[in-house]
C-alpha positions as CSV (number, residue, x, y, z in Angstrom):
1,X,-6.2,-6.8,4.5
2,X,-4.4,-5.6,2.1
3,X,-4.6,-1.8,2.6
4,X,-4.2,-1.7,6.6
5,X,-1.2,-4.0,5.7
6,X,0.3,-1.5,3.3
7,X,-0.1,1.3,5.9
8,X,1.8,-0.7,8.7
9,X,4.9,-1.3,6.1
10,X,4.6,2.3,5.7
11,X,4.7,3.5,9.2
12,X,7.4,0.7,10.1
13,X,9.8,3.3,7.6
14,X,9.4,6.0,10.6
15,X,7.6,8.7,8.7
16,X,7.1,11.8,10.3
17,X,3.2,11.5,10.0
18,X,2.0,8.0,10.0
19,X,-0.8,6.5,8.6
20,X,-4.0,5.2,10.8
21,X,-4.6,1.3,10.8
22,X,-8.1,0.3,10.4
23,X,-7.7,-3.2,12.0
24,X,-11.0,-4.0,11.8
25,X,-10.9,-3.9,8.0
26,X,-11.6,-7.5,6.0
27,X,-12.1,-8.2,2.5
28,X,-15.7,-8.2,3.2
29,X,-15.9,-4.4,3.3
30,X,-13.7,-3.7,0.1
31,X,-14.3,0.0,0.4
32,X,-12.7,0.5,3.4
33,X,-9.6,-1.6,2.1
34,X,-9.1,0.3,-0.8
35,X,-9.5,3.4,0.9
36,X,-6.5,2.3,3.2
37,X,-4.7,1.8,-0.2
38,X,-5.4,4.8,-1.2
39,X,-4.0,6.4,1.7
40,X,-0.8,4.3,1.4
41,X,-0.1,5.3,-1.9
42,X,-0.6,9.2,-1.3
43,X,2.0,9.1,1.4
44,X,4.2,6.8,-0.1
45,X,4.5,9.3,-2.8
46,X,6.7,11.4,-0.7
47,X,9.6,8.6,-0.6
48,X,9.5,6.7,-3.8
49,X,9.0,8.2,-7.8
50,X,5.3,8.1,-8.4
51,X,6.1,6.3,-12.0
52,X,6.8,3.7,-9.7
53,X,3.5,3.2,-7.7
54,X,1.0,0.6,-8.7
55,X,-2.9,1.4,-8.8
56,X,-5.7,0.0,-6.7
57,X,-7.1,-2.0,-9.6
58,X,-3.7,-3.5,-9.9
59,X,-4.0,-4.5,-6.1
60,X,-7.6,-5.6,-6.8
61,X,-7.8,-7.2,-9.9
62,X,-7.9,-10.8,-10.6
63,X,-4.9,-10.8,-13.1
64,X,-1.8,-12.2,-11.3
65,X,0.6,-9.0,-13.5
66,X,-1.5,-6.7,-11.0
67,X,-0.3,-8.6,-8.0
68,X,3.2,-9.0,-9.3
69,X,4.2,-5.5,-9.7
70,X,2.5,-4.6,-5.9
71,X,4.9,-7.2,-4.8
72,X,7.9,-5.4,-6.6
73,X,6.7,-2.0,-5.4
74,X,6.4,-3.4,-1.9
75,X,10.3,-4.9,-2.2
76,X,11.5,-1.7,-3.4
77,X,9.6,-0.1,-0.3
78,X,11.3,-2.1,2.1
79,X,14.6,-1.4,0.3
80,X,14.1,2.1,0.9
81,X,13.5,1.8,4.7
82,X,17.0,0.3,5.2
């Protein structure tokens, strides 16, 4: 449920246009989760530089470097919201 969680973080920033959140999304429906991540990445480009973004494959890869990149990026998003 990583995609909807990122959308919740984005919505917590108080954007003019909130992202829809599919609360029924589970890892069993990976396509829906990836779709939510995509919408998050498109929306967050308006707040943070595109060169700081992670890719969808970073999030769903079995490599720990990718998830560290996602966590670092999430921290930047939360700091931008302060």
